[in-house]
BALOBA-1460 file (C-alpha; in Angstrom, 3 decimals):
// residues 318
<rec num="1" residu="m" x="81.102" y="33.855" z="15.476"/>
<rec num="2" residu="t" x="84.273" y="33.043" z="14.535"/>
<rec num="3" residu="s" x="87.459" y="31.922" z="16.760"/>
<rec num="4" residu="l" x="88.816" y="35.308" z="16.429"/>
<rec num="5" residu="q" x="85.596" y="36.974" z="18.070"/>
<rec num="6" residu="e" x="85.644" y="34.159" z="20.440"/>
<rec num="7" residu="e" x="88.895" y="35.551" z="21.288"/>
<rec num="8" residu="m" x="88.543" y="38.914" z="21.815"/>
<rec num="9" residu="i" x="85.479" y="38.648" z="23.876"/>
<rec num="10" residu="l" x="87.170" y="36.143" z="26.218"/>
<rec num="11" residu="s" x="90.118" y="38.782" z="26.623"/>
<rec num="12" residu="s" x="88.196" y="42.099" z="27.278"/>
<rec num="13" residu="p" x="89.113" y="43.819" z="30.175"/>
<rec num="14" residu="y" x="85.421" y="43.573" z="30.636"/>
<rec num="15" residu="q" x="82.841" y="42.355" z="32.122"/>
<rec num="16" residu="k" x="79.470" y="42.485" z="30.171"/>
<rec num="17" residu="f" x="76.195" y="42.506" z="31.936"/>
<rec num="18" residu="g" x="72.495" y="42.825" z="30.458"/>
<rec num="19" residu="r" x="69.675" y="45.025" z="32.067"/>
<rec num="20" residu="n" x="68.235" y="41.842" z="33.742"/>
<rec num="21" residu="e" x="71.509" y="40.612" z="35.624"/>
<rec num="22" residu="w" x="72.800" y="44.008" z="36.171"/>
<rec num="23" residu="k" x="69.643" y="45.210" z="38.312"/>
<rec num="24" residu="s" x="69.854" y="42.020" z="40.282"/>
<rec num="25" residu="l" x="73.236" y="42.214" z="41.971"/>
<rec num="26" residu="n" x="71.748" y="45.516" z="44.018"/>
<rec num="27" residu="g" x="71.846" y="43.665" z="47.188"/>
<rec num="28" residu="h" x="70.627" y="46.619" z="49.856"/>
<rec num="29" residu="f" x="69.536" y="50.122" z="48.084"/>
<rec num="30" residu="n" x="66.690" y="50.570" z="48.302"/>
<rec num="31" residu="l" x="65.004" y="54.421" z="48.743"/>
<rec num="32" residu="n" x="61.748" y="56.353" z="46.959"/>
<rec num="33" residu="l" x="62.628" y="59.430" z="45.420"/>
<rec num="34" residu="a" x="59.822" y="62.156" z="44.899"/>
<rec num="35" residu="t" x="58.110" y="62.865" z="40.969"/>
<rec num="36" residu="a" x="59.840" y="66.753" z="41.687"/>
<rec num="37" residu="d" x="63.083" y="64.751" z="41.877"/>
<rec num="38" residu="l" x="62.842" y="63.108" z="38.705"/>
<rec num="39" residu="d" x="61.966" y="66.297" z="37.509"/>
<rec num="40" residu="k" x="65.184" y="68.001" z="38.495"/>
<rec num="41" residu="l" x="67.380" y="64.978" z="37.239"/>
<rec num="42" residu="h" x="66.683" y="65.024" z="33.709"/>
<rec num="43" residu="a" x="67.603" y="66.922" z="30.561"/>
<rec num="44" residu="l" x="65.566" y="67.932" z="27.629"/>
<rec num="45" residu="n" x="64.233" y="64.942" z="26.130"/>
<rec num="46" residu="e" x="65.800" y="63.115" z="28.065"/>
<rec num="47" residu="p" x="62.873" y="60.417" z="29.690"/>
<rec num="48" residu="l" x="63.636" y="58.709" z="33.035"/>
<rec num="49" residu="n" x="61.752" y="56.686" z="35.539"/>
<rec num="50" residu="m" x="62.164" y="55.045" z="38.897"/>
<rec num="51" residu="q" x="62.687" y="51.822" z="37.072"/>
<rec num="52" residu="e" x="65.703" y="53.095" z="35.508"/>
<rec num="53" residu="i" x="67.351" y="54.939" z="38.543"/>
<rec num="54" residu="e" x="66.238" y="51.647" z="40.774"/>
<rec num="55" residu="e" x="67.514" y="49.137" z="37.987"/>
<rec num="56" residu="i" x="70.779" y="50.470" z="37.122"/>
<rec num="57" residu="y" x="71.747" y="53.507" z="39.476"/>
<rec num="58" residu="f" x="70.596" y="51.677" z="42.549"/>
<rec num="59" residu="p" x="73.412" y="48.788" z="41.679"/>
<rec num="60" residu="l" x="76.270" y="51.261" z="40.256"/>
<rec num="61" residu="a" x="75.502" y="53.346" z="44.237"/>
<rec num="62" residu="h" x="76.114" y="50.169" z="45.150"/>
<rec num="63" residu="l" x="79.360" y="49.598" z="43.601"/>
<rec num="64" residu="i" x="81.130" y="53.105" z="43.873"/>
<rec num="65" residu="e" x="79.974" y="52.119" z="47.453"/>
<rec num="66" residu="l" x="82.355" y="49.394" z="47.634"/>
<rec num="67" residu="h" x="84.854" y="51.520" z="46.006"/>
<rec num="68" residu="i" x="84.864" y="54.303" z="48.089"/>
<rec num="69" residu="q" x="84.908" y="52.058" z="51.341"/>
<rec num="70" residu="n" x="87.822" y="50.323" z="49.921"/>
<rec num="71" residu="y" x="89.366" y="53.891" z="49.263"/>
<rec num="72" residu="n" x="88.389" y="55.097" z="53.008"/>
<rec num="73" residu="r" x="90.423" y="51.511" z="54.035"/>
<rec num="74" residu="v" x="93.435" y="52.454" z="52.260"/>
<rec num="75" residu="h" x="93.339" y="55.942" z="53.348"/>
<rec num="76" residu="e" x="93.422" y="54.256" z="57.388"/>
<rec num="77" residu="d" x="95.792" y="52.229" z="56.805"/>
<rec num="78" residu="r" x="98.410" y="54.794" z="55.010"/>
<rec num="79" residu="k" x="97.863" y="57.108" z="58.439"/>
<rec num="80" residu="l" x="98.997" y="53.901" z="60.454"/>
<rec num="81" residu="f" x="101.789" y="53.344" z="58.375"/>
<rec num="82" residu="f" x="102.907" y="56.898" z="58.013"/>
<rec num="83" residu="q" x="101.995" y="57.869" z="61.280"/>
<rec num="84" residu="r" x="100.600" y="61.195" z="60.262"/>
<rec num="85" residu="d" x="97.209" y="62.521" z="60.548"/>
<rec num="86" residu="q" x="95.797" y="62.957" z="57.083"/>
<rec num="87" residu="k" x="92.521" y="64.182" z="55.851"/>
<rec num="88" residu="k" x="90.674" y="62.441" z="53.736"/>
<rec num="89" residu="l" x="90.389" y="63.477" z="50.542"/>
<rec num="90" residu="p" x="87.197" y="63.825" z="48.444"/>
<rec num="91" residu="f" x="86.581" y="60.515" z="46.099"/>
<rec num="92" residu="i" x="86.854" y="62.019" z="42.489"/>
<rec num="93" residu="i" x="84.159" y="60.301" z="39.535"/>
<rec num="94" residu="g" x="84.781" y="61.435" z="35.695"/>
<rec num="95" residu="i" x="81.880" y="61.148" z="33.867"/>
<rec num="96" residu="a" x="82.397" y="61.257" z="29.943"/>
<rec num="97" residu="g" x="80.666" y="60.570" z="26.578"/>
<rec num="98" residu="s" x="78.890" y="62.859" z="23.423"/>
<rec num="99" residu="v" x="77.490" y="65.750" z="23.148"/>
<rec num="100" residu="a" x="73.251" y="64.803" z="23.783"/>
<rec num="101" residu="v" x="73.904" y="61.370" z="24.885"/>
<rec num="102" residu="g" x="73.205" y="62.089" z="28.134"/>
<rec num="103" residu="k" x="76.527" y="62.829" z="30.737"/>
<rec num="104" residu="s" x="73.977" y="65.347" z="32.102"/>
<rec num="105" residu="t" x="71.189" y="63.343" z="33.574"/>
<rec num="106" residu="t" x="73.653" y="60.697" z="34.453"/>
<rec num="107" residu="a" x="75.680" y="62.805" z="36.430"/>
<rec num="108" residu="r" x="72.677" y="64.579" z="38.563"/>
<rec num="109" residu="v" x="71.108" y="61.399" z="38.914"/>
<rec num="110" residu="l" x="74.510" y="59.705" z="40.476"/>
<rec num="111" residu="r" x="75.038" y="62.448" z="42.400"/>
<rec num="112" residu="k" x="71.268" y="62.353" z="43.875"/>
<rec num="113" residu="v" x="71.945" y="58.561" z="44.397"/>
<rec num="114" residu="l" x="74.956" y="58.821" z="46.151"/>
<rec num="115" residu="s" x="73.783" y="61.536" z="48.666"/>
<rec num="116" residu="l" x="70.798" y="59.333" z="49.931"/>
<rec num="117" residu="l" x="74.356" y="56.229" z="50.848"/>
<rec num="118" residu="p" x="73.773" y="55.277" z="54.274"/>
<rec num="119" residu="q" x="76.614" y="57.740" z="55.521"/>
<rec num="120" residu="k" x="74.833" y="60.575" z="53.227"/>
<rec num="121" residu="p" x="78.159" y="61.780" z="52.481"/>
<rec num="122" residu="k" x="78.338" y="65.665" z="50.214"/>
<rec num="123" residu="v" x="78.338" y="65.354" z="46.455"/>
<rec num="124" residu="e" x="79.560" y="67.883" z="44.593"/>
<rec num="125" residu="l" x="79.124" y="67.974" z="41.016"/>
<rec num="126" residu="v" x="81.035" y="69.928" z="38.628"/>
<rec num="127" residu="t" x="80.452" y="70.158" z="34.940"/>
<rec num="128" residu="t" x="83.798" y="71.266" z="32.360"/>
<rec num="129" residu="d" x="81.906" y="73.564" z="30.526"/>
<rec num="130" residu="g" x="82.916" y="76.330" z="33.302"/>
<rec num="131" residu="f" x="86.520" y="75.437" z="32.195"/>
<rec num="132" residu="l" x="85.919" y="76.277" z="28.521"/>
<rec num="133" residu="y" x="87.843" y="79.795" z="27.203"/>
<rec num="134" residu="p" x="85.637" y="83.187" z="27.314"/>
<rec num="135" residu="n" x="84.163" y="83.502" z="24.004"/>
<rec num="136" residu="k" x="85.984" y="86.428" z="23.639"/>
<rec num="137" residu="i" x="89.130" y="84.024" z="24.033"/>
<rec num="138" residu="l" x="88.054" y="81.647" z="21.665"/>
<rec num="139" residu="t" x="87.049" y="84.211" z="19.271"/>
<rec num="140" residu="e" x="90.827" y="85.246" z="19.415"/>
<rec num="141" residu="k" x="92.020" y="82.535" z="19.125"/>
<rec num="142" residu="n" x="90.113" y="81.655" z="15.916"/>
<rec num="143" residu="i" x="88.057" y="78.507" z="17.349"/>
<rec num="144" residu="l" x="84.708" y="79.780" z="18.620"/>
<rec num="145" residu="n" x="83.581" y="77.030" z="15.785"/>
<rec num="146" residu="r" x="85.530" y="74.334" z="17.646"/>
<rec num="147" residu="k" x="84.369" y="74.469" z="21.160"/>
<rec num="148" residu="g" x="84.243" y="71.549" z="23.025"/>
<rec num="149" residu="f" x="86.964" y="70.317" z="21.442"/>
<rec num="150" residu="p" x="90.338" y="69.914" z="23.852"/>
<rec num="151" residu="e" x="92.584" y="73.177" z="22.697"/>
<rec num="152" residu="s" x="88.758" y="75.071" z="23.521"/>
<rec num="153" residu="y" x="89.235" y="74.327" z="27.511"/>
<rec num="154" residu="d" x="91.441" y="76.069" z="30.043"/>
<rec num="155" residu="t" x="92.936" y="72.567" z="31.093"/>
<rec num="156" residu="k" x="95.755" y="74.571" z="32.994"/>
<rec num="157" residu="k" x="92.676" y="76.085" z="35.238"/>
<rec num="158" residu="l" x="91.126" y="72.743" z="35.742"/>
<rec num="159" residu="l" x="94.057" y="70.872" z="36.655"/>
<rec num="160" residu="q" x="94.475" y="73.585" z="38.942"/>
<rec num="161" residu="f" x="91.338" y="72.551" z="40.808"/>
<rec num="162" residu="l" x="91.448" y="69.539" z="40.608"/>
<rec num="163" residu="s" x="95.104" y="68.885" z="41.793"/>
<rec num="164" residu="a" x="93.449" y="71.715" z="44.654"/>
<rec num="165" residu="i" x="90.829" y="69.457" z="45.674"/>
<rec num="166" residu="k" x="93.379" y="66.173" z="45.554"/>
<rec num="167" residu="s" x="95.711" y="68.338" z="47.751"/>
<rec num="168" residu="g" x="92.799" y="68.747" z="50.619"/>
<rec num="169" residu="n" x="92.280" y="72.033" z="50.323"/>
<rec num="170" residu="p" x="88.689" y="72.825" z="51.759"/>
<rec num="171" residu="k" x="87.144" y="75.664" z="49.642"/>
<rec num="172" residu="h" x="86.937" y="76.584" z="45.635"/>
<rec num="173" residu="t" x="85.094" y="77.897" z="43.598"/>
<rec num="174" residu="v" x="85.217" y="77.390" z="39.500"/>
<rec num="175" residu="p" x="83.545" y="79.116" z="36.775"/>
<rec num="176" residu="v" x="80.066" y="78.714" z="35.149"/>
<rec num="177" residu="y" x="79.100" y="78.616" z="31.833"/>
<rec num="178" residu="s" x="75.670" y="79.934" z="30.690"/>
<rec num="179" residu="h" x="73.916" y="77.741" z="28.114"/>
<rec num="180" residu="l" x="71.410" y="80.137" z="27.438"/>
<rec num="181" residu="e" x="74.396" y="82.924" z="26.915"/>
<rec num="182" residu="y" x="76.625" y="80.038" z="25.300"/>
<rec num="183" residu="d" x="79.578" y="81.920" z="27.395"/>
<rec num="184" residu="i" x="81.286" y="81.652" z="30.685"/>
<rec num="185" residu="l" x="79.500" y="84.065" z="33.162"/>
<rec num="186" residu="q" x="81.470" y="86.835" z="34.631"/>
<rec num="187" residu="n" x="80.636" y="87.871" z="38.003"/>
<rec num="188" residu="k" x="79.405" y="83.653" z="39.166"/>
<rec num="189" residu="e" x="80.669" y="81.268" z="40.742"/>
<rec num="190" residu="q" x="80.451" y="78.014" z="41.702"/>
<rec num="191" residu="e" x="81.957" y="77.279" z="45.385"/>
<rec num="192" residu="i" x="82.551" y="73.574" z="46.178"/>
<rec num="193" residu="n" x="83.660" y="73.214" z="50.088"/>
<rec num="194" residu="h" x="85.061" y="69.480" z="50.776"/>
<rec num="195" residu="p" x="82.857" y="67.393" z="49.621"/>
<rec num="196" residu="d" x="82.878" y="63.569" z="50.402"/>
<rec num="197" residu="i" x="82.353" y="63.020" z="46.882"/>
<rec num="198" residu="l" x="83.486" y="65.452" z="43.222"/>
<rec num="199" residu="i" x="81.506" y="63.814" z="40.050"/>
<rec num="200" residu="v" x="83.221" y="65.723" z="37.396"/>
<rec num="201" residu="e" x="81.160" y="65.725" z="33.746"/>
<rec num="202" residu="g" x="82.333" y="66.378" z="30.809"/>
<rec num="203" residu="i" x="82.465" y="65.484" z="27.028"/>
<rec num="204" residu="n" x="86.522" y="65.223" z="27.142"/>
<rec num="205" residu="v" x="87.564" y="64.241" z="30.678"/>
<rec num="206" residu="l" x="88.989" y="61.384" z="30.133"/>
<rec num="207" residu="q" x="91.333" y="62.915" z="27.755"/>
<rec num="208" residu="v" x="94.611" y="62.241" z="27.403"/>
<rec num="209" residu="n" x="96.136" y="63.544" z="24.195"/>
<rec num="210" residu="s" x="98.388" y="66.917" z="24.305"/>
<rec num="211" residu="q" x="97.078" y="70.011" z="22.932"/>
<rec num="212" residu="k" x="99.154" y="71.673" z="20.110"/>
<rec num="213" residu="g" x="101.660" y="72.871" z="21.300"/>
<rec num="214" residu="q" x="102.156" y="71.756" z="24.908"/>
<rec num="215" residu="n" x="104.130" y="68.427" z="26.365"/>
<rec num="216" residu="n" x="101.476" y="67.715" z="29.445"/>
<rec num="217" residu="k" x="102.628" y="65.312" z="31.881"/>
<rec num="218" residu="v" x="99.512" y="65.549" z="33.359"/>
<rec num="219" residu="f" x="95.635" y="64.965" z="32.435"/>
<rec num="220" residu="v" x="92.425" y="65.415" z="33.711"/>
<rec num="221" residu="s" x="91.586" y="61.799" z="34.192"/>
<rec num="222" residu="d" x="94.836" y="61.211" z="36.454"/>
<rec num="223" residu="f" x="92.677" y="62.904" z="39.643"/>
<rec num="224" residu="f" x="89.909" y="60.075" z="39.295"/>
<rec num="225" residu="d" x="89.494" y="57.259" z="41.746"/>
<rec num="226" residu="y" x="85.909" y="56.306" z="39.358"/>
<rec num="227" residu="s" x="85.100" y="56.642" z="35.313"/>
<rec num="228" residu="i" x="82.190" y="56.835" z="33.840"/>
<rec num="229" residu="y" x="81.107" y="56.420" z="30.013"/>
<rec num="230" residu="v" x="78.070" y="56.713" z="28.853"/>
<rec num="231" residu="d" x="77.515" y="55.557" z="24.917"/>
<rec num="232" residu="a" x="75.340" y="54.678" z="22.334"/>
<rec num="233" residu="l" x="75.283" y="54.038" z="18.826"/>
<rec num="234" residu="e" x="76.392" y="57.211" z="16.777"/>
<rec num="235" residu="k" x="72.973" y="57.318" z="15.030"/>
<rec num="236" residu="d" x="71.058" y="56.858" z="18.316"/>
<rec num="237" residu="i" x="72.994" y="60.162" z="19.027"/>
<rec num="238" residu="i" x="72.351" y="61.945" z="16.301"/>
<rec num="239" residu="s" x="69.085" y="61.919" z="16.249"/>
<rec num="240" residu="w" x="69.238" y="62.528" z="20.084"/>
<rec num="241" residu="y" x="70.687" y="65.906" z="19.196"/>
<rec num="242" residu="i" x="68.662" y="67.454" z="16.507"/>
<rec num="243" residu="d" x="65.534" y="66.333" z="18.515"/>
<rec num="244" residu="r" x="67.066" y="68.487" z="21.174"/>
<rec num="245" residu="f" x="68.216" y="71.498" z="18.636"/>
<rec num="246" residu="e" x="64.291" y="71.284" z="17.443"/>
<rec num="247" residu="s" x="62.863" y="71.816" z="21.209"/>
<rec num="248" residu="l" x="65.432" y="74.223" z="22.419"/>
<rec num="249" residu="r" x="64.625" y="76.275" z="18.535"/>
<rec num="250" residu="a" x="60.780" y="75.836" z="19.699"/>
<rec num="251" residu="t" x="62.113" y="77.185" z="23.510"/>
<rec num="252" residu="a" x="65.200" y="78.178" z="24.622"/>
<rec num="253" residu="f" x="66.350" y="79.731" z="21.379"/>
<rec num="254" residu="q" x="63.136" y="81.952" z="21.748"/>
<rec num="255" residu="d" x="64.615" y="84.116" z="24.604"/>
<rec num="256" residu="p" x="66.270" y="87.497" z="22.410"/>
<rec num="257" residu="n" x="69.082" y="86.715" z="25.310"/>
<rec num="258" residu="s" x="69.734" y="83.760" z="23.777"/>
<rec num="259" residu="y" x="72.816" y="83.199" z="22.242"/>
<rec num="260" residu="f" x="70.938" y="81.002" z="19.361"/>
<rec num="261" residu="h" x="68.182" y="83.176" z="19.596"/>
<rec num="262" residu="k" x="68.885" y="84.140" z="15.504"/>
<rec num="263" residu="y" x="67.493" y="79.955" z="14.926"/>
<rec num="264" residu="a" x="64.589" y="80.752" z="16.637"/>
<rec num="265" residu="d" x="62.188" y="81.842" z="13.450"/>
<rec num="266" residu="m" x="63.702" y="78.861" z="11.855"/>
<rec num="267" residu="t" x="61.447" y="75.976" z="10.079"/>
<rec num="268" residu="e" x="61.183" y="72.341" z="11.612"/>
<rec num="269" residu="e" x="62.671" y="71.198" z="8.328"/>
<rec num="270" residu="g" x="65.483" y="74.468" z="8.335"/>
<rec num="271" residu="s" x="65.696" y="73.410" z="11.887"/>
<rec num="272" residu="t" x="66.703" y="70.128" z="11.472"/>
<rec num="273" residu="k" x="69.193" y="71.012" z="8.675"/>
<rec num="274" residu="m" x="70.982" y="72.933" z="10.834"/>
<rec num="275" residu="a" x="71.140" y="70.829" z="13.402"/>
<rec num="276" residu="n" x="72.963" y="68.137" z="10.803"/>
<rec num="277" residu="q" x="74.919" y="70.739" z="9.685"/>
<rec num="278" residu="i" x="75.896" y="71.295" z="13.645"/>
<rec num="279" residu="w" x="76.740" y="67.868" z="13.862"/>
<rec num="280" residu="n" x="78.839" y="67.190" z="11.067"/>
<rec num="281" residu="e" x="81.243" y="70.234" z="11.007"/>
<rec num="282" residu="i" x="81.645" y="70.490" z="15.049"/>
<rec num="283" residu="n" x="80.537" y="67.389" z="16.959"/>
<rec num="284" residu="k" x="80.924" y="64.326" z="14.256"/>
<rec num="285" residu="p" x="84.799" y="65.222" z="14.558"/>
<rec num="286" residu="n" x="84.916" y="65.272" z="17.999"/>
<rec num="287" residu="l" x="83.324" y="62.726" z="18.903"/>
<rec num="288" residu="h" x="85.577" y="60.203" z="16.007"/>
<rec num="289" residu="d" x="88.509" y="62.348" z="17.033"/>
<rec num="290" residu="n" x="88.404" y="63.360" z="20.867"/>
<rec num="291" residu="i" x="85.828" y="61.491" z="22.881"/>
<rec num="292" residu="l" x="85.244" y="58.120" z="21.382"/>
<rec num="293" residu="p" x="88.826" y="57.055" z="21.438"/>
<rec num="294" residu="t" x="88.525" y="57.262" z="25.548"/>
<rec num="295" residu="k" x="85.946" y="55.083" z="26.093"/>
<rec num="296" residu="y" x="87.795" y="52.265" z="27.132"/>
<rec num="297" residu="r" x="89.932" y="54.343" z="28.998"/>
<rec num="298" residu="a" x="86.464" y="54.012" z="31.197"/>
<rec num="299" residu="d" x="85.889" y="52.192" z="34.495"/>
<rec num="300" residu="l" x="82.398" y="51.466" z="33.702"/>
<rec num="301" residu="i" x="80.523" y="51.777" z="30.728"/>
<rec num="302" residu="l" x="76.843" y="52.475" z="29.980"/>
<rec num="303" residu="k" x="75.600" y="51.772" z="26.828"/>
<rec num="304" residu="k" x="72.344" y="53.079" z="25.988"/>
<rec num="305" residu="g" x="69.644" y="51.941" z="23.170"/>
<rec num="306" residu="s" x="67.517" y="54.065" z="21.053"/>
<rec num="307" residu="n" x="65.164" y="54.810" z="24.029"/>
<rec num="308" residu="h" x="67.677" y="56.473" z="25.913"/>
<rec num="309" residu="f" x="67.682" y="53.923" z="28.583"/>
<rec num="310" residu="v" x="70.850" y="52.434" z="29.323"/>
<rec num="311" residu="r" x="70.795" y="48.284" z="27.616"/>
<rec num="312" residu="n" x="74.139" y="47.118" z="29.549"/>
<rec num="313" residu="i" x="77.142" y="48.041" z="31.587"/>
<rec num="314" residu="k" x="80.849" y="47.010" z="30.778"/>
<rec num="315" residu="v" x="82.559" y="46.747" z="34.404"/>
<rec num="316" residu="r" x="86.693" y="46.794" z="33.933"/>
<rec num="317" residu="k" x="88.125" y="44.210" z="35.800"/>
<rec num="318" residu="l" x="89.802" y="43.746" z="38.619"/>
């Protein structure tokens, strides 16, 4: 290791923990989840077991609990300082990362584990897919093939939602996205009713670049009290994406109502070729141009190994 590399490691804003050291940090958090719970938490082709939850997510929940306790103390101190009875606002956690890296599984597991904290907080989960423009608008803008890029989101609506949450408004509704129909559902909404903790999951939630023609002064990440980036080597993410595409071709794509039903009769070879094409034309540019550059804005980075399980954790120093 060169002196320059050593200097870079020493000057890193993150503390790095291997899996064995990380799992030893959980001092008190312990619970049992049923097999049925595990089945509901992980996404297609993403393995999950109790060992992963106990060794990675229990310590993570414990760490976040410390941040929430500090958040609540500051709230009480501010009430005394301002001599006003102000309502406590939800603690917002942002989860970012590439397509197919396992963000949705991380978000669901974290929601479940945090809801089991001693205070039994109410934890809600919102995905930014619901804030994509409908396909009709994306088509009019000629960016349907850029779904998932920053310009494909109704950022104004997402910012208004987060602003309302942090303003203390108790009830909110957000749009619902259907992966089957590959579009926003017109007659369905998700209701959010004053949660203690809100998890916001999406590929570009840590994005700070302004969209073309806009001069944004406020960003989605400005509303986060804690942020997590789910990371992995690109070669592993590509492999997971191709495997997931093939699994969907054999299952969900067979549904005539699926937007991707046109791929249902493909051979395995054709499916792999198509998945590679979609990755190279859409997901790879989005990863390199928009998602990966936001990684070091996160408070915590979960680095996965090729088996989809977390290998190490980086936590921003305070």
